[in-house]
N, C-alpha and C positions, 0 to 999 in steps of 0.2 A: 342116776346118769352115770355112765362108766367112763372110765379114765380117757379113753380114746376120743369120746365125744367132747368131754372137757378140753382135751388139748387143740381140736379143731376149732372150738370155739375161742380159745384163747388165741390162736394163730390168726384168725379172721380179725379179732379185734385190734391185735397189735398191728396186722397190715392196714387196717382202716386209719388207725391213729397215724401210722407212718405216711400213709398217703396225704392226710389231711395235714398235717404238721411239716413234715420234711420236704416233700416234693415241691409245693408251691415256693419255698424258699429257693430250691434249686432253679425253678423257671425264673423267678424274678431275681435274676442275678446280673444281667447285662448292664453295662454302662457306657456312656459318651463323655468323651473329654477332648480336651484341645491339647495339641502338641506343637512348639513348646508351650509349658505353662507359665514361663516368665522369661525375662531377657532383658537385655539394655541395647537399644538402637539409637543412633544418632538422627537428628531431624534431617529430613530429606532423603533417608536411606529406605529401601524396601526389604521386608521380609515376609516369609510364609508362614502360614499357620494351618496346620490340618485338623479335620474333624474326624476323630477315631473311635473305634468300639471295641470293648473288651467283653467276650461273650462268657467268660468265666466257665470255660470249658463246655458249653452248650453249643449246639449248631444252630446259626441262625440264617435266614435268607432274605431279610428286608430291614431296612434301616432308615430313619429320616431324623433331621435335626434343623432347628430354627435358632439363628445365631443373632445377637445385638452385640454392637461395640461403640466404643466412645468416639462420637464424630469431631470432637475438639482437638483430639490429637492424633487419630488416625484416619486415613483415607483407604478405603477399600478398591483396590485398583482392579482387580480381576477376580473371577472365582473358576474353578473347574472342579469336574466330577473326579471322585477318587477311583483308585485302580482296584479295589476289593468289590465294590458293589456296581458292576459293568452293566446292570440293566437299569437304566435312568428312569426316575419317575417323571409324571409330567410337571413342567415348571422348575425342573433341577437342571443344573444349578442356576440360581438367581441372586441377584443383589439388589438393594435400595438404599434408600438413605438410612444409615444406621443398622441395617439388616442384611441376612443372608439366609438362603434355604438350600438344603441338600437332601436328596433322597434317591434311593436305588435299592436294587435286589439283585439276587443271582440263584440260578437253578439248584435243586437237589445234587449233593448233599449239604449245599449251604457253606457257611464259613464258621470255622471254630478257631478261636485264638484271641490274642490280646492286643492287637494292632491292625485291626481292620480299617481301612482308609475310606471314609465316605465322601469327603471332600477337601480341597485344598482353597485357603484364601490368601491373596498377596495384598499385604497391606504397605502403605507409604506413612512413614511417620510425619506428621504435620508440624507439630509444635512440642516443645520442650515440656514435660510433665509426665503424669502417671495415665496409662491406657489401659482399659479393661475390655476383655471379649468374654461374652458369656453363651451359654447354651440354654436358651428360656425353654425349650420345649422339644421333647423327642420321643421315639420308640423304636424298639428293636424287636422283631417278631421271629418267633421259634421257627424252625424247619421241621414241623411236627404234623403238618398237614391241616392245623387248626388255625394258625396264625396267632398263636398265643404271645402276648405281648411281655416280653421278659425285660424291659427297661425298669432299672431300678433307681437311676439318678445320674447326675452329671456333674463335671468340674469344669471350670473356665480357665481363664488365664490373666495374668496382669505384667504389663511391660513398664519399663522407664525409657521415656524418650530424653536423651540428653542433646547437648549442642552438637552441630554436625561435627563428625570426626574428619571428613575429608570434603574439601568443596568440590563442586562439580566440575566434571572434565569437558574441555572444548575439544570437539572433533573437526578436522578439516580434510580435505581431499584435494590432490593436485590433478587428478583424473576426471572426477566428478564433483567439482567445487559447490556447484549450487543444488540443494536437495529439491528445489522446485522444478528444475529442468531435466529434460531427457538428453541421454548421451548415447552415441552409437559404439561406445567402447565397452568390451566386456571383461577388459582386466582392470581391476579396480585397486587403488592404492590409498591407504588412510593413515592418518597420523593425529596424534592428541598431545595436549600439554600434561605437565606434570603438577597437580595442585600442591600447594603446601601441605605437608604432612602425608602425602601420598607415599606408599610403600609398594604396593604392587596393584594389578588390575585383574579384573575378572569381565571377559568379553564374549559375546556371541554374534553371529550373523545368521539371519533367517529372513522369513517373508512376513512376519507378524510385527505390527508397529509398538507393541507394548510389552515385549518379552523381558524379563529381569534375568539377567546372568546369573548361574549358581554362584556359591560363596567359595568357589575354589579359584586360586590366584592362577592366571595363565601366564603371567610374566611379571617380574619385577624390575627389569632392566629396559627392555625396548619400550618405544613409544611410537611405534608403527605398525602396519599388518598390511599385506597384500593378499587380494583374493583373485587369481587368474580365470578366466573363462567362465563368468558367471552367466547363466542362462538368462534371456530376455525377461524383463519384469521389473516389480518394485522389490527391493531389499532394504533391510534395516540392519545397521550395525549398532549393537547396544554395548554399553562399556560403563562400569563404575570402578572406584578406588578404595583401597583399604590403608589403614595406617599400619604401622610396624606391629603395633600389639594387636593380635588377633582378637582380643575381647572388645576393642574398639568399634568394630563393625564397619561395614561398607557405606560410602557415601551415595549419592543421589546418581541414579542411572542416567546416562544421556543416550538418546537415540537419534542414529543420523541417517536420513533417508537417501537411497541411492535409485535411480531410475535408468534403466538400459533398454535400447531398442537398437537392434543391429539388422533388423530386417527392412527391407523397402516395402512401400505400399503395395497393395495386390494390383494386379493389372486391371485396367479399366479402358473404356472406350469414349470416342466423342460422337455426338450424333447432332444433325443438322435439324432445323425446324422441320416440321411435319411438311411432307411433300415437295421439299427443296431437293433439286438434281445436284448432287456435287459437282457436275459437269456444266452447269448453268446456273451460277451463283449472282444473284442480283443483290447488291448493298443497299442498305444494311441488312444483315443475315444474322441469326442467333445460332449459337451452338450451345449445346448442354454437356454436361460430364459430372461424374462423381467417383472419387477413388475412396478406397477404404483401408485403414491400417489397424491391424488387430491389437497392437500393443499401446503405441502412444497416442495415436490418432492423426488426423490430418491437420496440417497448421496453416497451409496456404497453397495458392495455385500460381504459376507464371505461364504465359501465353506468348508464343512467338509466331510470326507471320513471315514467311520466306528467309528464316534464320535470323530476323530482327525481333527483339523484345518488344512487345507493345502493350503488356501490362504485367505489373509484378506482384499485383494483390488482387487477382481476379476472383469471381465468384460466379457460379452457375446459376440461371443461364447468362451468356456473355454475347454482347453485340458486336460483331465484327462491322468496321467502317472505315473508310479512308485507306483502302487498300489498293494497290496496283492492278489493273486488269490483267487477266490471263492466269496460267496455272501456277499455283504456288502451295506450299505445304504448310498447315497449320499444325502446331505443336502445343500441347498442353502439359506442363510438368507439375506433378504433385509432389509436395514436400511433406513429410510427418515431422513430428515435434522434436525428433532426435536429428532431423537434417536429412535423413534418406530420401531417395528421390525415384519416382516412377513416371514415365511418361507415355502419352498416347498421341497419334498423329492421325490426320485426315486429309487427303489431297483433294483441292477444289480447283474449280476454273471460274474466275471472278469476271464478270461482264461489265463492259463500259456502263457508267451510270446514265439512265434515262432522263428526260427533260423536255426542254422547248425545242423548236426548229434547229437553232445553232448547236443545243448540246448533242442532239440526235445526230446531226449530220456533219459537225466540225469538231477537230480536236482543239485545245487551248491555242496553240500558237497560231493558228489559223484564224481564230476569232481575234486574236491580239493583231495579227497582220491586217485584218479587215477594218478594225477600228482605227489604225495608223492611217490607212488609205482613206478612209471616210474623212479623218481629220484634215489630212493634207487637201482633201478636194474641196473642202469648206474653204480652206485657206486660199486655194486659187481662185474660187469664185468670188470671194470677197475682194481679192486684189484686183480682179478684173472689174468688179463693180467700182473700185475706188478709182481706176484709170479712166474709166468712162464718165465717171462722176467730174473727175479734175478736168478733163477736155470740156465737158459742157458748160463747165462753171468755174472756169479759171479765174474769173474776176468776181467772185462771190465773196462776200466779207468774211473776215476771220471769225467772227463770232458763230457763223453757220458752220464754217470748217470745225470749230471746237465742238459744236453741238453733234455734228457728224462723227467726230472722233469719239464723242462720249457714247453714242448709240452703238457705234462698232465695238469699243470696249466692253459694253454691257452684253452684247451678245456673244461676244468671244468668251467672257468670264463665264457666262452660264453655260456655255458649250463645254468650256474647260472642266467646270465643276461637275458636270453631267457626266462625261467620259471618265472624270477621276474616280466618280463613285461606283460607276460600273467596273472599271478594272481593279479597284480594292476590294468589292464583293466577290469578283470573279476569282482573283488570287488567293483571297482568304478561304473561299470555298473549295479550292483545288489545290492548296499549297502542297499537300502531301503526294499529289499525283504529278508535280512538276519536276521533269528531268532537268538536268544541267542545261541542255540547250534550249529548253522553254525559259528557264530562267533568265538565259543571256538575251532572249528575244524581247522579254518584258523590260529589260533595262534599256535595250536599244530603243524601244517604243517610248520610254519617259525621256531619253535624250531628244529623239526627234520632236516630241511636243515641246519641250523647252526651247529648242533651236526655233522651231515654228513660231512661237510667241515672239521671240526677239526679231525674226525676220519681219513679221507682221508690224511690230511697233517701228522698226526701222523705216518701212514703207510709208506708215503713217506720218512721220515725222518729216519725211522728204516730201511726200505730199502736201503738207501744210506749208511747208516753206514755198513751195512752188505757187501755191495759191496766194500767199502773202505777197 
């Protein structure tokens, strides 16, 4: 065997050994770790922990990690996907009792570096003590077209939870004081207290309910903030405080809800019952309506007839009744939960109510007058009868006259009660239709009835005296 052949054999052998021993070590070099790996935080405060990968110089395009944490001292508030592996794996990010999962990838050429962010966890310190966060399982795949797993190990984190450095902050607003209510103002003013030990504040405003402000102080002096001209919708003001020592950490984050609706409800219409002619409406009649508000929603309706409020808490369908006859305008006003208004109108002609002969042919004043005339006619007949009776039986005994008087009183009392019942029922049924003139005539009728009764009693007494 010549020298050239021996050299080729030696080169091939060396290359094989290198491929078997050296290359696998390079491939299995990527790690997963948590950042920060340690720290001290006050109970009630929140802090972020990111899941990162170090590829040790290799190009990778996929990573995943399964996390566990101590639930006695930590609460996992939220999880979000990291910025490096933007192609999110199914089920990522997710969180459960004591666990979290992140998975993602990116296209060729992949990622090469020591701080690729796979995901971020936001923890709240629950109680004093030691808190651990671990990576239980994971993988990091090379961008080699084969999906070779380069994951070689992981490292977790340990934190110390101390007594709260700063107490929670109380937020208030003179423009939007009640977080549960809607307001039509777009300019927001906020203020807060200064808890014991507070040196400065970090705060933020957005439309997410659980945002944790970053750890950068926004102010150390003021305790108020204004936001002019916010758009409609639900907003949240987030604020936390820190002590003078930067190492003391931030306290609990306070979230204050702000609800804004500056727009009135959308235009809507009023509909009469099926087949009802607006120019020939017989009562009772039904109207229907439905307004829409895209932000805060409809709170209630008010209904007006001929400019007069007839219902302040109406709902659809609504029954119209006890309205004056003739042409009049019906208005429905819709209020949203911020107090903004929108209205709709319809013109209708109300016809006189139907009923018996008297109601079809006569108005209330004429009916009342007829009753008065009937009453007076009855009185005249009774008086004539008494006069004739007196002449024919001038010498009748007093007992017979007493008996006569009792019978007359009984008849009159029954007539009086019957007419009174009719008048009460009539005026109660038609009260809303009475005009001032009609009311006066009803009063006159009552006076006439009283006067007639007194007159009759006087005649009876005179008659009794003459007979005796």
